[in-house]
C-alpha positions as CSV (number, residue, x, y, z in Angstrom):
1,M,-13.5,-184.8,-26.0
2,K,-10.0,-184.7,-27.5
3,K,-10.6,-188.1,-29.2
4,I,-13.8,-186.9,-30.8
5,L,-12.1,-183.8,-32.1
6,S,-9.2,-185.6,-33.7
7,I,-11.6,-188.0,-35.5
8,C,-13.6,-185.1,-36.8
9,L,-10.4,-183.3,-37.9
10,S,-9.3,-186.3,-39.9
11,L,-12.5,-186.2,-41.9
12,I,-12.2,-182.6,-43.1
13,I,-9.8,-183.5,-45.9
14,L,-12.0,-186.4,-47.1
15,A,-15.3,-184.5,-47.1
16,G,-14.9,-183.3,-50.7
17,V,-13.5,-186.5,-52.3
18,G,-15.7,-188.0,-54.9
19,Y,-17.9,-185.0,-55.9
20,R,-15.5,-183.1,-58.0
21,V,-16.7,-183.3,-61.6
22,Y,-16.2,-181.1,-64.5
23,K,-19.1,-179.0,-65.5
24,L,-20.4,-176.5,-68.0
25,F,-23.0,-173.8,-67.6
26,G,-24.0,-172.6,-71.0
27,G,-21.3,-171.9,-73.5
28,G,-23.2,-173.3,-76.5
29,D,-21.2,-175.1,-79.1
30,E,-17.9,-173.7,-77.8
31,G,-18.7,-175.1,-74.4
32,Q,-19.5,-178.5,-75.8
33,K,-16.3,-178.4,-77.8
34,A,-14.3,-177.6,-74.7
35,M,-15.9,-180.5,-72.8
36,D,-15.3,-182.9,-75.7
37,L,-11.7,-181.9,-75.8
38,Y,-11.3,-182.5,-72.1
39,N,-13.2,-185.8,-72.2
40,S,-11.0,-187.1,-75.1
41,G,-7.8,-186.3,-73.1
42,H,-6.8,-183.2,-75.1
43,Y,-6.1,-181.2,-72.0
44,V,-3.9,-178.4,-73.5
45,E,-6.6,-177.6,-76.1
46,A,-9.4,-178.0,-73.5
47,R,-7.6,-175.6,-71.1
48,A,-7.4,-173.0,-73.9
49,A,-11.1,-173.5,-74.8
50,F,-12.2,-173.2,-71.1
51,L,-10.0,-170.1,-70.8
52,K,-11.9,-168.3,-73.6
53,L,-15.2,-169.3,-72.0
54,A,-14.1,-168.3,-68.5
55,N,-12.9,-164.9,-69.7
56,D,-16.4,-164.5,-71.2
57,G,-17.9,-165.0,-67.7
58,N,-18.7,-168.7,-67.7
59,S,-18.3,-169.8,-64.1
60,G,-18.4,-173.5,-65.0
61,A,-15.4,-173.0,-67.3
62,A,-13.7,-171.1,-64.5
63,F,-14.3,-174.0,-62.1
64,N,-12.9,-176.4,-64.7
65,L,-9.8,-174.3,-65.0
66,G,-9.4,-174.3,-61.3
67,L,-9.6,-178.1,-61.3
68,M,-7.2,-178.5,-64.2
69,N,-4.7,-176.2,-62.6
70,E,-5.0,-178.0,-59.3
71,K,-4.6,-181.4,-60.9
72,G,-1.9,-180.4,-63.4
73,E,-4.0,-181.2,-66.5
74,G,-2.9,-179.4,-69.7
75,G,0.0,-177.8,-67.9
76,P,1.9,-178.0,-64.6
77,A,-0.1,-178.1,-61.3
78,D,-0.5,-174.5,-60.0
79,Y,-2.4,-174.0,-56.8
80,A,-2.2,-170.2,-57.0
81,Q,-3.8,-170.3,-60.5
82,A,-6.4,-172.8,-59.2
83,A,-7.3,-170.5,-56.4
84,Q,-7.7,-167.6,-58.8
85,W,-10.0,-169.6,-61.1
86,Y,-12.0,-171.0,-58.1
87,R,-12.5,-167.5,-56.8
88,K,-13.8,-166.3,-60.2
89,A,-16.2,-169.3,-60.3
90,A,-17.2,-168.7,-56.7
91,D,-17.9,-165.1,-57.4
92,G,-20.2,-166.4,-60.2
93,G,-22.1,-168.4,-57.6
94,D,-20.5,-171.8,-58.0
95,K,-20.8,-173.7,-54.7
96,D,-18.2,-176.3,-55.6
97,A,-15.7,-173.6,-56.3
98,M,-16.5,-172.0,-52.9
99,F,-15.8,-175.4,-51.3
100,D,-12.6,-176.0,-53.2
101,L,-11.4,-172.5,-52.3
102,G,-12.1,-173.3,-48.7
103,Q,-10.0,-176.5,-49.1
104,L,-7.1,-174.5,-50.5
105,Y,-7.2,-172.1,-47.6
106,D,-7.6,-175.0,-45.2
107,K,-4.4,-176.7,-46.6
108,G,-2.5,-173.5,-47.5
109,Q,-2.2,-174.5,-51.1
110,G,-1.7,-171.6,-53.5
111,V,-2.9,-169.2,-50.8
112,T,-1.8,-168.3,-47.3
113,K,-3.2,-170.9,-44.9
114,S,-6.1,-169.3,-43.1
115,D,-8.7,-171.1,-40.9
116,T,-10.8,-168.0,-41.0
117,D,-10.9,-167.8,-44.8
118,A,-11.4,-171.6,-45.0
119,F,-14.4,-171.2,-42.6
120,N,-15.8,-168.3,-44.6
121,W,-15.7,-170.2,-47.9
122,Y,-17.1,-173.4,-46.4
123,Q,-19.9,-171.2,-44.9
124,K,-20.7,-169.7,-48.4
125,A,-20.8,-173.2,-49.9
126,A,-23.0,-174.5,-47.1
127,N,-25.4,-171.6,-47.6
128,H,-25.7,-172.9,-51.1
129,D,-26.7,-176.3,-49.6
130,L,-23.5,-178.3,-50.3
131,A,-23.3,-181.2,-47.9
132,S,-19.5,-181.5,-47.9
133,A,-19.2,-177.9,-46.9
134,K,-21.7,-178.5,-44.0
135,V,-19.5,-181.4,-42.8
136,N,-16.4,-179.2,-42.8
137,L,-18.3,-176.4,-41.0
138,G,-19.2,-178.9,-38.3
139,V,-15.6,-180.0,-38.0
140,M,-14.4,-176.4,-37.8
141,Y,-17.0,-175.6,-35.0
142,A,-16.0,-178.8,-33.2
143,N,-12.4,-177.9,-33.3
144,G,-12.7,-174.2,-32.8
145,Q,-10.9,-173.8,-36.1
146,G,-11.5,-170.3,-37.7
147,I,-14.4,-169.8,-35.3
148,T,-15.1,-170.1,-31.6
149,Q,-15.6,-173.7,-30.6
150,N,-19.3,-174.6,-30.3
151,M,-20.3,-178.2,-30.1
152,V,-24.1,-177.5,-30.5
153,E,-23.4,-175.5,-33.7
154,A,-21.1,-178.4,-34.9
155,Q,-23.9,-180.9,-34.3
156,K,-26.3,-178.6,-36.2
157,W,-24.1,-178.7,-39.3
158,F,-23.6,-182.5,-39.1
159,I,-27.3,-182.9,-38.9
160,L,-27.8,-180.6,-41.9
161,A,-25.2,-182.5,-43.9
162,G,-27.5,-185.6,-43.8
163,D,-25.8,-188.9,-44.7
164,A,-22.5,-187.0,-45.3
165,G,-22.4,-185.9,-41.7
166,A,-23.9,-189.0,-40.0
167,K,-20.7,-190.4,-38.7
168,N,-19.5,-187.2,-37.1
169,R,-23.1,-186.5,-35.8
170,D,-23.1,-189.9,-34.1
171,I,-19.7,-189.5,-32.6
172,L,-20.4,-186.0,-31.3
173,S,-23.8,-186.9,-29.9
174,K,-22.1,-189.2,-27.4
175,S,-20.6,-186.2,-25.7
176,L,-23.6,-183.9,-25.8
177,T,-26.4,-183.6,-23.3
178,P,-30.0,-184.3,-24.4
179,D,-30.7,-180.6,-24.2
180,Q,-27.7,-179.8,-26.4
181,I,-28.8,-182.4,-29.0
182,A,-32.4,-180.9,-28.9
183,Q,-31.0,-177.4,-29.4
184,A,-28.9,-178.5,-32.4
185,Q,-31.9,-180.4,-33.9
186,Q,-34.1,-177.3,-33.5
187,S,-31.4,-175.0,-35.0
188,A,-31.0,-177.4,-37.9
189,K,-34.8,-177.5,-38.4
190,N,-34.9,-173.7,-38.6
191,W,-32.0,-173.3,-41.0
192,K,-32.6,-172.3,-44.6
193,P,-30.1,-172.0,-47.4
194,S,-29.3,-168.4,-48.3
195,N,-28.3,-168.7,-52.0
């Protein structure tokens, strides 16, 4: 079982790679201008434009500021600022920001490392049907990280993650009984996102 858990743990950092894109929800001409500035490499100006939009309640702009602060675009990398902007975007319902905030808590970047907080943010993102968050929840259940260890629950989340959770699902299924697999499948079948 220890081998399975270490394999799953190594995947938690990789689960979010590749989906992180800049986005805009509304914002009209100002929003388009901010995106154009960003896409043309004018990061300082883009950051200022996103800041205005985010302060007006645009969660996409807040998410973009989180990414820019995390990556050091338009200024120095600042994980604490990234966490603040991700939280604002997450409070506005942005599932990617919920996931990224979970990642920061998981790694202890810009916030105090907390498995419980990481779990809670991944749970919120998973409830908005984000596959990478489902994988991370499965890993956390498999490892007893931020939650009591529960292999059936881990398998459920790997099933729910679809292709993103297939590798972990296949690895874990080798250590589960047929009854446990059936229980995880039934639980996954009954699950509904709770946006």
